[in-house]
MARSERO-746831 format. One record per residue: y, z, x of N, C-alpha, C, O in turn; chain. Coordinates in steps of 0.2 Angstrom, whole numbers, plus 5000, padded with zeros to 4 digits. Layout:
BEGIN
[[Y Z X] [Y Z X] [Y Z X] [Y Z X] A] ...
# end
This chain:
BEGIN
[[5122 5061 5029] [5121 5064 5022] [5118 5059 5018] [5120 5053 5018] A] [[5113 5061 5015] [5109 5057 5010] [5109 5059 5003] [5107 5065 5002] A] [[5111 5056 4998] [5111 5058 4991] [5109 5052 4987] [5110 5046 4988] A] [[5104 5054 4983] [5101 5048 4979] [5094 5050 4977] [5092 5056 4976] A] [[5090 5045 4976] [5083 5046 4974] [5079 5047 4980] [5081 5048 4985] A] [[5072 5048 4978] [5067 5050 4983] [5067 5045 4989] [5066 5047 4994] A] [[5067 5039 4987] [5066 5033 4991] [5072 5034 4996] [5071 5033 5002] A] [[5078 5035 4994] [5084 5035 4998] [5084 5041 5003] [5085 5040 5009] A] [[5081 5047 5000] [5080 5053 5004] [5075 5051 5010] [5077 5053 5016] A] [[5070 5048 5008] [5065 5047 5014] [5067 5042 5019] [5065 5043 5025] A] [[5071 5037 5016] [5074 5032 5021] [5078 5036 5026] [5078 5034 5032] A] [[5083 5040 5023] [5087 5044 5028] [5084 5048 5033] [5086 5049 5038] A] [[5078 5052 5030] [5074 5056 5035] [5071 5052 5040] [5071 5053 5046] A] [[5068 5046 5038] [5065 5041 5043] [5070 5039 5048] [5069 5038 5054] A] [[5076 5037 5046] [5081 5035 5051] [5083 5040 5056] [5084 5039 5062] A] [[5084 5047 5053] [5086 5052 5057] [5080 5054 5063] [5082 5056 5068] A] [[5074 5053 5061] [5068 5054 5065] [5066 5048 5069] [5062 5049 5074] A] [[5069 5042 5068] [5067 5036 5071] [5060 5034 5069] [5057 5031 5074] A] [[5058 5035 5063] [5052 5033 5061] [5052 5030 5054] [5057 5032 5050] A] [[5048 5026 5052] [5047 5024 5045] [5044 5029 5041] [5038 5031 5043] A] [[5046 5031 5035] [5043 5036 5031] [5041 5032 5025] [5044 5029 5021] A] [[5034 5033 5024] [5031 5030 5018] [5028 5035 5013] [5025 5039 5015] A] [[5031 5035 5007] [5028 5040 5002] [5022 5037 4999] [5021 5032 4996] A] [[5016 5041 5001] [5010 5039 5000] [5006 5044 4996] [5001 5047 4998] A] [[5007 5045 4989] [5004 5050 4985] [5002 5046 4979] [5006 5046 4974] A] [[4996 5044 4978] [4994 5041 4972] [4994 5045 4966] [4995 5043 4960] A] [[4994 5052 4967] [4994 5056 4961] [5001 5057 4958] [5002 5058 4952] A] [[5006 5056 4962] [5013 5057 4960] [5017 5051 4963] [5020 5052 4968] A] [[5017 5046 4959] [5021 5040 4962] [5028 5041 4963] [5031 5045 4959] A] [[5031 5038 4968] [5039 5039 4969] [5042 5036 4962] [5040 5031 4960] A] [[5048 5040 4960] [5051 5037 4954] [5055 5031 4956] [5056 5029 4962] A] [[5056 5027 4951] [5060 5021 4952] [5067 5022 4955] [5070 5028 4954] A] [[5070 5017 4958] [5077 5018 4961] [5082 5020 4956] [5086 5024 4957] A] [[5081 5018 4949] [5086 5020 4944] [5084 5027 4941] [5087 5029 4936] A] [[5079 5031 4944] [5077 5037 4941] [5082 5042 4941] [5088 5042 4943] A] [[5081 5047 4937] [5086 5053 4936] [5086 5058 4941] [5090 5063 4941] A] [[5081 5058 4946] [5080 5063 4951] [5086 5062 4956] [5087 5056 4958] A] [[5088 5067 4958] [5094 5067 4964] [5092 5071 4969] [5090 5077 4968] A] [[5092 5069 4975] [5091 5073 4981] [5097 5073 4986] [5101 5068 4986] A] [[5098 5078 4990] [5103 5078 4995] [5101 5082 5001] [5097 5087 5001] A] [[5102 5079 5007] [5100 5081 5013] [5105 5080 5018] [5108 5074 5019] A] [[5107 5084 5023] [5111 5083 5028] [5108 5083 5035] [5103 5086 5036] A] [[5110 5078 5038] [5106 5076 5045] [5111 5080 5050] [5116 5078 5052] A] [[5108 5084 5054] [5111 5087 5060] [5107 5086 5066] [5107 5091 5070] A] [[5103 5081 5066] [5099 5080 5072] [5102 5075 5077] [5105 5070 5074] A] [[5102 5076 5083] [5104 5071 5088] [5099 5065 5089] [5093 5066 5086] A] [[5101 5060 5092] [5097 5054 5092] [5091 5054 5097] [5087 5049 5096] A] [[5091 5058 5102] [5086 5058 5107] [5081 5063 5107] [5081 5068 5111] A] [[5077 5063 5101] [5072 5068 5100] [5066 5067 5104] [5064 5061 5104] A] [[5062 5072 5107] [5056 5071 5110] [5051 5071 5104] [5052 5072 5098] A] [[5045 5069 5106] [5039 5068 5101] [5038 5075 5097] [5037 5076 5091] A] [[5038 5080 5102] [5037 5087 5099] [5043 5089 5094] [5042 5092 5089] A] [[5049 5087 5096] [5055 5089 5092] [5055 5085 5085] [5056 5088 5080] A] [[5052 5079 5085] [5051 5075 5079] [5046 5078 5075] [5047 5079 5069] A] [[5041 5080 5078] [5035 5083 5074] [5038 5090 5071] [5036 5091 5065] A] [[5042 5094 5074] [5044 5100 5072] [5049 5099 5066] [5049 5103 5061] A] [[5054 5094 5067] [5059 5093 5062] [5055 5090 5056] [5057 5092 5050] A] [[5050 5086 5056] [5047 5084 5051] [5043 5089 5047] [5043 5090 5041] A] [[5040 5094 5051] [5037 5100 5048] [5043 5104 5044] [5042 5106 5038] A] [[5048 5105 5047] [5054 5109 5044] [5056 5106 5038] [5057 5109 5033] A] [[5058 5100 5038] [5060 5096 5032] [5055 5096 5027] [5057 5097 5021] A] [[5049 5095 5029] [5043 5095 5024] [5043 5102 5020] [5041 5102 5014] A] [[5043 5107 5024] [5043 5114 5021] [5048 5115 5016] [5047 5118 5011] A] [[5054 5112 5018] [5060 5113 5013] [5059 5109 5007] [5062 5111 5002] A] [[5056 5103 5007] [5056 5099 5002] [5049 5099 4998] [5048 5096 4993] A] [[5044 5103 5001] [5038 5103 4998] [5033 5097 4999] [5029 5095 4995] A] [[5035 5094 5005] [5031 5088 5006] [5027 5089 5013] [5029 5093 5017] A] [[5022 5085 5014] [5019 5085 5021] [5020 5078 5024] [5018 5073 5021] A] [[5023 5078 5030] [5023 5072 5034] [5018 5072 5039] [5016 5077 5043] A] [[5014 5066 5039] [5009 5065 5044] [5010 5059 5048] [5012 5054 5046] A] [[5009 5060 5055] [5010 5054 5059] [5004 5049 5058] [4998 5051 5058] A] [[5006 5043 5057] [5001 5038 5056] [5003 5031 5059] [5009 5030 5059] A] [[4999 5027 5060] [5000 5020 5063] [4997 5015 5058] [4992 5015 5056] A] [[5002 5010 5056] [4999 5005 5052] [5002 4998 5054] [5007 4998 5058] A] [[4998 4993 5053] [5001 4986 5054] [5005 4984 5049] [5004 4984 5043] A] [[5011 4981 5051] [5016 4979 5046] [5018 4972 5048] [5019 4971 5054] A] [[5020 4968 5043] [5023 4962 5045] [5031 4963 5045] [5034 4967 5042] A] [[5034 4959 5050] [5041 4959 5050] [5044 4953 5052] [5041 4948 5054] A] [[5051 4952 5050] [5054 4946 5051] [5058 4946 5058] [5061 4952 5059] A] [[5059 4941 5061] [5063 4941 5067] [5068 4935 5067] [5066 4930 5064] A] [[5073 4935 5070] [5078 4930 5071] [5079 4927 5078] [5079 4931 5083] A] [[5079 4921 5078] [5079 4917 5085] [5085 4913 5085] [5087 4910 5079] A] [[5088 4912 5090] [5094 4907 5091] [5092 4900 5089] [5086 4898 5090] A] [[5096 4896 5085] [5094 4889 5083] [5093 4885 5090] [5096 4886 5095] A] [[5088 4881 5089] [5087 4876 5094] [5091 4869 5093] [5094 4869 5087] A] [[5092 4865 5098] [5096 4859 5097] [5093 4855 5091] [5097 4852 5087] A] [[5087 4854 5091] [5084 4850 5085] [5085 4853 5078] [5086 4849 5074] A] [[5085 4859 5078] [5086 4863 5072] [5093 4863 5070] [5095 4864 5064] A] [[5098 4862 5074] [5105 4863 5073] [5108 4856 5070] [5114 4856 5069] A] [[5104 4851 5071] [5106 4844 5068] [5109 4840 5073] [5112 4835 5071] A] [[5109 4842 5080] [5112 4837 5085] [5108 4832 5087] [5110 4828 5092] A] 
# end
């Protein structure tokens, strides 16, 4: 269940679909986290969706919300964690 602003809703949809969802509409910027808009969405999707099922679910959710989801690939930076080495642990 996702309740909150548009960003929280899109995060929950992305988690359900196993994809990162980016709101990318320069004409209508996403409201701030403290905004007054409230959205609610229930997730009834199982975790092992095929690519076709993900595309269909995104279309169905988009139809209900008046949004269009498009598959896109982007380069992103990310952080990773490694176990400490002996020299880094101070021994």
